[in-house]
N, C-alpha and C positions, 0 to 999 in steps of 0.2 A: 119424720128426725128434723128436727130444727137443723143450717147450716153450723157448722162450728164457728164460734166466736174468736176472732183474731185473738185475744186474750189468751183465752185456752190455748188454738195455737202457739200463744208466743210457749205459754207456762213448758206444755210438753217440748218442746224447742230448749229453754234451759234444763231442762232432765236431763231431757239427751247432753246436750254437755257437760253438764257436771256430773253424769252419772257411769257417760259413756254407750249405756245402750237402748235401746229406743225404748221408750217409755208406752203406755196401753193409755186410750185415753176413750172410755166408755162413757154411756147417757143415763143419769140415774132421772129421775119425774123431775128434780127439783135443781137439777144442775149436772155440771161433768164435773169425771174426777181421771186425774188424771193422777197411773203409778207405774215406777222406777222402780226394779229391783237396786240392793245397794250394792259401789262397789267393795268387791275387800283382798288387798286391806282399806279403811279409811281411811284417808291424809288427812291433817285439821286441814290442807288446804280446800280438798273436794269437801270436805266436811264445814266448813264456810258457805263456799259456794251452796253444796246441795239446801243448808235453812237461810239463807241469801233465797233461794228458788221459791222456798217452803212459803216466804211470808208474802208471796205475788199471790196465793191462795186465799180462800172464804173462808176455808178453815183447812187444816192438814193436819197430818200424824205420821204414824211409821206402826212398822206391822209384821208379827214374821206369819209368813203363811204357812198351809201343811204343809206345805214340802220343803219344809226347812230353809226359807232365802225371806231379806227382812227384806222390806217395800216401804217404802216412804210416801204417801198420798197428799194429792191436794185439790179438790174440790172451788169448785169456779158460779154463781149462783146464773139458771141461765136470765138473760136478761129480758127487764121488765116490757110488757109490750106496748108498746107505741098506740095510746087513741089519737085516732082518723077524726077530723071535722069532717062532718059529710054537708056544715052548709055550707053554698058556695057565693056570699054573702062580702061585702067589701067594710069592712070597720067601719061603726061612725064617726068615732073618737078616737082620741088618745089613748092607747091601752098601756103605756106607760109614760113618765116620765118627759113626757121633752113630744111624742109623738103629735102635736097638733105642731107645735110650732118648727117642726122640724117638717110635718111635711109644708106646712106656708111657705115657711123657705125652699125646698124641692119648686111649691107653685111660681115663683116670687122668682126662682134663677133659670126658671125653662125661662117666662115671659120677655124676663129685662131684655133687652140689648146689651146695655152696656154692661148687664152680668155674664152675658153669649158669646161679649164679642174680646171679650178679656182684655182692653185694655187699658178698661177705664177703672177706675172704683167703683159702685156705687155705694151709696149713703145706707143704702134699705136694706140689701142684703149684708150690710156688715151690723148692723140693727137688731136685723133679728136670727142674724149665727149668734149673736153676744145673747138675746132674746132666747135662741134654745139652748145652748150653753149654762145657764143659769138653771131656767126649771129641769136640766137633766141633773144638777147637782144635791 
């Protein structure tokens, strides 16, 4: 079982605060489900708080259990798995606007004595910085 995402933990905490009871967290094939019994009587403030809490789920609902207890529930989808690159190569060119200009600026500022001293304004670094900003726009 994957660890419970922070969003699910936060939703369970909001349900606990809104209902005054400890919610149950279940894992379904595609999501985490958080259920909490509705308090009785249900004041307007509690009702509003529960509705706001339900809005944090990807799906939500209300049901009357076989035991006669009314429950609210919300589901949060499992996070999509991140694909990891197995290649250990260095990027050959800019992959986003301004990448090549940024690399040129970094190379210059790491090798230029004026840039490294921070006491002298470097016209080349200024020109490279302007080119980098223009490329990103």
